[in-house]
N, C-alpha and C positions, 0 to 999 in steps of 0.2 A: 491589192489594197493592203496597206499596213494596218495592223490591229489597233483599235482605239484604246486609249487608257480607260480603265473601267471605273474604279472608285465607288462601285456599288456592290455590296456584299452578295446580294442575290445573284447578280450576273456573274460575279467571280466564282460562286459556288456551283454554278451550272456546269454540266459536262462541256468540255472545250468546244465541241462542234456546235452545240446548242447556243452557247454563249456568243460564239462568233456570228451565228446566224442573226441573232438579235442586234448585236452591236453594229453590224454593217448596215442595218436598217435605221439606226438611230442618228439623231443630231443632238449636240449639246446646246441647251437653252438656259437662259437666266430667268428665274421666276422671282417676282417681288412679293413681299409680305402682303397678305390681303387679297391676292389674286385668286379668283374662284376657278378651280379646274373643272368642276362639274356640280350641277345642282341635283337634288333628289328627284328621281323619276326621269331624269334627262338621259338621252342616249349618250353612251360613252364614245367619244370621238377620238380621244387621245390617251396614250399610256405614258407614264412617267416613271423613270427609275432614278430617284434622287441620289445625288452625290454629296451635295452640301445643304440644300434646302430641306425644310421639314414641313410636312403636310399634315393638317388636322382633318380627321374624319369626324363630322359632327352630325348628331341626330337632332332634328327639330321636333319638339314635342307639341307645342301649340303656341300660336302667335309668334312672339319673339323669343320664347323659351327654347333653349338648346343646351346640349351637353356633348362635349367631346368624348368619343368612345374609343378612339385610337389615334396614335401618331405614326406617321410613316416617314422614315428617314433613309439613310444610306443602306439600311438592311433589306429594303423591300421595294414595292412598286405601288403606284396609285393607278387604279383601274382594275383591281383584282377581281371584281365580279365576272370579268371576261374569262377568268380561269375556271369559273364554274358554269360557263355557258350562257351567262346573262349579259345582255347588251345595255342594261340601264343601271345607274348608280342609285342605291337606296339612301345614301348619305350625302351630305354636303362635304365636298372636298375643297379645302381652302389652304393656301400657303401660309403657314404660321411664321416661319423664319426664311428670309430671302436666301437664295443661293442657286446653284446650278443643278440640272438634272438631265439625264438622257431622255429624249422624247421620240416617240414614233406614233404614227397614226394607228388607230384601232383596226382600220380596214386592212392594214398590212400585218398587224399582230395576230388577228384571228386565224388566217390561213396557216400561219406557223404552228399554232396550237392544234389545228385540225390534222395536219399532215406530218408533224414531227413528234413521234411517240416519246422520245427521250426528253424533249423539251416539255411536253405536256405532263409527263410523269414528275419531272423535277419541280415544275411550278405548281403542280397540284399539292405537293407537300407544303409549299409556302401558303397556299390557300387554306389548308387545314390549320396551320399554325396561326394564321391571321384570325380565323374564326374562333379559335380557342382564346386568343387575346381579347377579342371583342367581348366574349362572355366574361372573362376575368375582369375587364375594365368596367363592365356593367355592374357586376357584383361589388366591385370596389366602391363605385359611386354610391351604392345603396348602403353599404355596411360601414365603411371607414370614415373617420373624421376628416374635416376640411384641412387641418394642418398636415396630416399624414398624406393626403392626396396631393396637396401643393408640393410637399417635399418630394414626392415620387415624380411629379411632372417636371420639376426643376432638375432632378437627377437625369431624367430621360432627355431633356433638352440639352443638358450639358454633354451627355454621351453622344448625341446626334451631331452636335456642333464641334466636337473635338476640342473644346476649350472651356475656360472658366467664365467667359464673358460673351453675352449675346443680346440682341435686341428683342425686347418683349414688352408690349404695352400692358398696362393694368387691365384694359378692356379685353385684350386677347386672353390673358391669364384667367380673368373672371369667366369668360366664355368657355374656356377649356374645362373649368370646374363646375359650370352651371350655376354660378352665384352672381349676386349683384357686385358691381364695381366697388361700392362702399365697403362691402364685406371683405373683399379681396384686399382692399387698401389697408384695413385694420390688421389683417393677418400679415401682410408684407411689412408693415411698420414693426410688428412684433418680431419678425424674423431679423429685421435690421437691428433692432435694439439688442438682440442676442448675438449680433455680429455673425450671423449665418450667411446673410446676403448683403449686398449694397445695391441700391437702385437709384438711378439718376437719369432724367431725360430719356426714358425709354431704353436705357442700357442696364441690364441686370448682370451683376457679378457674383459668382459663387465664392464666398469667402471661406466657409467651413463645410467642406463636403461630408466629412465624417458626422457632423451634427445633422446634416440633411438625411444621411443614411439611417441615423438613429431615430429620427422623427418619422421617416417614411414607413408606410405599411409594408407587409411582406410581399405585396403584389409586385413590387419593383424587381424582385428576384426572377419573375416570369418575363421581364422585359427582354426584347431581342438583343438589346445592347448591354444588358447588365453584365454578361459574362466577359465583355470587353472593357469594362469600366476601368480596370487597372491601368489601361494605356494612358489615361488622362489624369491619374492621381499625382 
Protein backbone atom coordinates (compact mmCIF):
# COMPACT_ATOMS: atom_id res chain seq x y z
CA UNK A 1 0.00 0.00 0.00
CA UNK A 2 1.37 3.41 -0.93
CA UNK A 3 1.62 5.89 1.97
CA UNK A 4 -1.24 8.34 2.39
CA UNK A 5 -0.62 12.08 2.20
CA UNK A 6 -0.72 13.31 5.78
CA UNK A 7 -1.29 17.08 6.14
CA UNK A 8 -1.78 16.64 9.90
CA UNK A 9 1.11 17.83 12.02
CA UNK A 10 0.48 15.35 14.83
CA UNK A 11 0.70 12.42 12.44
CA UNK A 12 3.69 13.92 10.66
CA UNK A 13 5.60 14.27 13.93
CA UNK A 14 4.98 10.69 15.07
CA UNK A 15 7.71 8.07 14.63
CA UNK A 16 7.55 6.80 11.04
CA UNK A 17 6.29 3.32 11.92
CA UNK A 18 3.65 4.64 14.34
CA UNK A 19 2.45 7.20 11.81
CA UNK A 20 2.20 4.54 9.10
CA UNK A 21 0.17 2.28 11.43
CA UNK A 22 -2.44 4.99 11.97
CA UNK A 23 -2.53 6.30 8.41
CA UNK A 24 -3.21 2.88 6.94
CA UNK A 25 -6.29 2.56 9.19
CA UNK A 26 -7.65 6.00 8.25
CA UNK A 27 -9.94 7.29 5.55
CA UNK A 28 -10.21 10.88 4.39
CA UNK A 29 -13.63 12.43 5.11
CA UNK A 30 -15.22 15.84 4.60
CA UNK A 31 -16.81 17.45 7.64
CA UNK A 32 -19.27 20.34 7.45
CA UNK A 33 -19.50 23.27 9.83
CA UNK A 34 -21.94 22.54 12.66
CA UNK A 35 -21.48 18.78 12.48
CA UNK A 36 -21.37 17.32 16.02
CA UNK A 37 -18.59 14.78 16.43
CA UNK A 38 -19.46 13.83 20.01
CA UNK A 39 -21.71 14.95 22.85
CA UNK A 40 -20.65 15.34 26.52
CA UNK A 41 -20.84 12.00 28.30
CA UNK A 42 -21.17 10.13 25.03
CA UNK A 43 -19.06 7.12 24.15
CA UNK A 44 -16.27 8.12 21.75
CA UNK A 45 -16.81 6.09 18.59
CA UNK A 46 -14.60 7.99 16.15
CA UNK A 47 -11.19 9.63 16.06
CA UNK A 48 -10.39 12.51 13.71
CA UNK A 49 -7.07 14.01 12.63
CA UNK A 50 -8.02 17.30 10.93
CA UNK A 51 -6.16 18.42 7.82
CA UNK A 52 -8.39 21.35 6.82
CA UNK A 53 -11.36 21.46 9.18
CA UNK A 54 -11.33 23.10 12.62
CA UNK A 55 -13.11 21.52 15.59
CA UNK A 56 -14.35 23.38 18.68
CA UNK A 57 -14.33 21.72 22.08
CA UNK A 58 -17.12 23.35 24.06
CA UNK A 59 -18.02 23.15 27.74
CA UNK A 60 -21.72 23.44 28.57
CA UNK A 61 -22.30 25.27 31.81
CA UNK A 62 -26.06 25.34 32.33
CA UNK A 63 -29.02 25.43 30.01
CA UNK A 64 -27.86 26.92 26.72
CA UNK A 65 -24.78 28.59 28.23
CA UNK A 66 -21.52 27.32 26.78
CA UNK A 67 -17.89 28.30 26.31
CA UNK A 68 -15.30 27.06 23.85
CA UNK A 69 -12.26 25.79 25.74
CA UNK A 70 -10.11 24.63 22.83
CA UNK A 71 -9.73 24.53 19.06
CA UNK A 72 -8.42 21.47 17.26
CA UNK A 73 -7.02 21.83 13.77
CA UNK A 74 -4.27 20.32 11.69
CA UNK A 75 -1.97 20.20 14.74
CA UNK A 76 -3.91 17.52 16.60
CA UNK A 77 -6.83 15.14 16.99
CA UNK A 78 -10.43 15.02 18.16
CA UNK A 79 -11.09 12.15 20.57
CA UNK A 80 -8.03 12.75 22.73
CA UNK A 81 -9.61 11.38 25.98
CA UNK A 82 -8.82 7.98 24.48
CA UNK A 83 -5.15 8.86 24.94
CA UNK A 84 -5.77 9.01 28.69
CA UNK A 85 -7.67 5.72 28.79
CA UNK A 86 -11.17 7.23 28.86
CA UNK A 87 -13.94 6.15 26.48
CA UNK A 88 -16.25 9.13 26.96
CA UNK A 89 -15.97 12.76 25.83
CA UNK A 90 -16.51 15.36 28.61
CA UNK A 91 -16.91 18.19 26.08
CA UNK A 92 -19.07 18.93 23.06
CA UNK A 93 -16.96 18.46 19.93
CA UNK A 94 -18.39 20.31 16.93
CA UNK A 95 -16.94 21.28 13.56
CA UNK A 96 -16.32 25.03 13.52
CA UNK A 97 -14.93 25.34 9.99
CA UNK A 98 -15.64 22.86 7.20
CA UNK A 99 -12.88 20.78 5.69
CA UNK A 100 -11.27 17.38 5.52
CA UNK A 101 -9.92 15.11 8.24
CA UNK A 102 -8.44 11.66 8.54
CA UNK A 103 -10.96 9.43 10.30
CA UNK A 104 -10.77 6.07 12.00
CA UNK A 105 -12.98 4.12 14.37
CA UNK A 106 -12.17 4.29 18.08
CA UNK A 107 -12.41 0.49 18.27
CA UNK A 108 -9.48 0.30 15.84
CA UNK A 109 -7.53 3.10 17.50
CA UNK A 110 -7.63 1.81 21.09
CA UNK A 111 -5.78 -1.50 20.44
CA UNK A 112 -3.03 0.49 18.70
CA UNK A 113 -2.56 2.56 21.85
CA UNK A 114 -2.52 -0.55 24.04
CA UNK A 115 -0.01 -2.56 22.02
CA UNK A 116 2.25 0.06 20.40
CA UNK A 117 4.50 1.64 23.03
CA UNK A 118 6.11 4.15 20.65
CA UNK A 119 2.71 5.37 19.49
CA UNK A 120 1.35 5.57 23.03
CA UNK A 121 4.38 7.51 24.24
CA UNK A 122 4.25 9.99 21.37
CA UNK A 123 0.51 10.64 21.62
CA UNK A 124 0.69 10.92 25.42
CA UNK A 125 2.87 13.99 24.90
CA UNK A 126 0.11 15.52 22.79
CA UNK A 127 -2.42 14.74 25.54
CA UNK A 128 -0.26 16.60 28.06
CA UNK A 129 0.02 19.63 25.78
CA UNK A 130 -3.74 19.61 25.15
CA UNK A 131 -4.50 19.55 28.90
CA UNK A 132 -2.15 22.49 29.42
CA UNK A 133 -3.94 24.39 26.66
CA UNK A 134 -7.32 23.67 28.21
CA UNK A 135 -6.11 25.16 31.48
CA UNK A 136 -4.65 28.21 29.69
CA UNK A 137 -7.86 28.80 27.74
CA UNK A 138 -9.97 28.57 30.90
CA UNK A 139 -7.79 31.15 32.63
CA UNK A 140 -7.91 33.37 29.52
CA UNK A 141 -11.72 33.35 29.51
CA UNK A 142 -11.74 34.43 33.16
CA UNK A 143 -9.03 37.08 33.10
CA UNK A 144 -8.77 38.69 29.67
CA UNK A 145 -11.09 41.13 27.95
CA UNK A 146 -13.45 40.23 25.14
CA UNK A 147 -11.58 42.16 22.43
CA UNK A 148 -8.31 40.40 23.27
CA UNK A 149 -10.00 37.01 23.29
CA UNK A 150 -11.71 37.63 19.93
CA UNK A 151 -8.40 38.75 18.42
CA UNK A 152 -6.75 35.60 19.72
CA UNK A 153 -9.48 33.35 18.29
CA UNK A 154 -9.33 35.03 14.88
CA UNK A 155 -5.56 34.59 14.79
CA UNK A 156 -5.94 30.90 15.63
CA UNK A 157 -8.60 30.39 12.97
CA UNK A 158 -6.42 32.09 10.40
CA UNK A 159 -3.48 29.87 11.34
CA UNK A 160 -5.59 26.72 11.11
CA UNK A 161 -7.12 27.62 7.75
CA UNK A 162 -3.80 28.70 6.17
CA UNK A 163 -5.31 31.89 4.77
CA UNK A 164 -6.76 35.32 5.35
CA UNK A 165 -10.40 34.42 4.64
CA UNK A 166 -12.71 31.81 6.14
CA UNK A 167 -16.37 31.14 6.91
CA UNK A 168 -17.50 32.07 10.40
CA UNK A 169 -20.98 33.05 11.54
CA UNK A 170 -21.56 35.57 14.28
CA UNK A 171 -23.43 32.86 16.19
CA UNK A 172 -20.42 30.54 16.08
CA UNK A 173 -17.99 33.27 17.13
CA UNK A 174 -20.28 34.32 19.98
CA UNK A 175 -20.50 30.70 21.11
CA UNK A 176 -16.72 30.39 21.01
CA UNK A 177 -16.40 33.35 23.37
CA UNK A 178 -19.39 32.53 25.56
CA UNK A 179 -21.20 35.82 24.88
CA UNK A 180 -24.46 36.95 23.33
CA UNK A 181 -24.57 37.45 19.57
CA UNK A 182 -25.47 41.13 20.06
CA UNK A 183 -22.28 41.63 22.09
CA UNK A 184 -20.18 39.92 19.45
CA UNK A 185 -21.83 41.98 16.70
CA UNK A 186 -20.86 45.27 18.36
CA UNK A 187 -17.28 44.12 18.78
CA UNK A 188 -17.08 42.89 15.18
CA UNK A 189 -18.36 46.26 13.96
CA UNK A 190 -15.63 47.95 16.01
CA UNK A 191 -12.99 45.71 14.40
CA UNK A 192 -14.37 46.51 10.95
CA UNK A 193 -14.35 50.27 11.55
CA UNK A 194 -10.68 49.99 12.52
CA UNK A 195 -10.10 48.07 9.28
CA UNK A 196 -8.81 45.04 11.13
CA UNK A 197 -11.35 42.66 9.59
CA UNK A 198 -14.05 42.60 6.94
CA UNK A 199 -17.20 40.56 7.43
CA UNK A 200 -19.91 39.88 4.87
CA UNK A 201 -22.46 37.08 4.54
CA UNK A 202 -20.64 34.70 6.86
CA UNK A 203 -17.22 35.25 5.28
CA UNK A 204 -14.60 36.84 7.52
CA UNK A 205 -11.43 38.37 6.07
CA UNK A 206 -8.39 39.28 8.14
CA UNK A 207 -7.28 42.68 6.82
CA UNK A 208 -4.65 43.67 9.40
CA UNK A 209 -3.03 40.71 11.14
CA UNK A 210 -0.51 42.88 12.98
CA UNK A 211 -3.36 44.85 14.55
CA UNK A 212 -4.94 41.57 15.70
CA UNK A 213 -1.64 40.47 17.22
CA UNK A 214 -1.39 43.80 19.06
CA UNK A 215 -4.93 43.40 20.41
CA UNK A 216 -4.59 39.73 21.36
CA UNK A 217 -3.70 38.63 24.86
CA UNK A 218 -0.40 36.84 25.48
CA UNK A 219 -2.23 33.49 25.51
CA UNK A 220 -1.88 33.39 21.73
CA UNK A 221 1.82 32.69 22.13
CA UNK A 222 0.88 29.36 23.74
CA UNK A 223 -1.25 28.33 20.75
CA UNK A 224 -0.01 25.24 18.87
CA UNK A 225 0.00 27.13 15.57
CA UNK A 226 1.52 30.40 16.77
CA UNK A 227 5.06 29.24 16.04
CA UNK A 228 4.03 28.59 12.43
CA UNK A 229 2.14 31.86 11.90
CA UNK A 230 4.94 33.35 9.86
CA UNK A 231 3.97 30.99 7.03
CA UNK A 232 0.79 32.95 6.31
CA UNK A 233 2.00 36.50 6.83
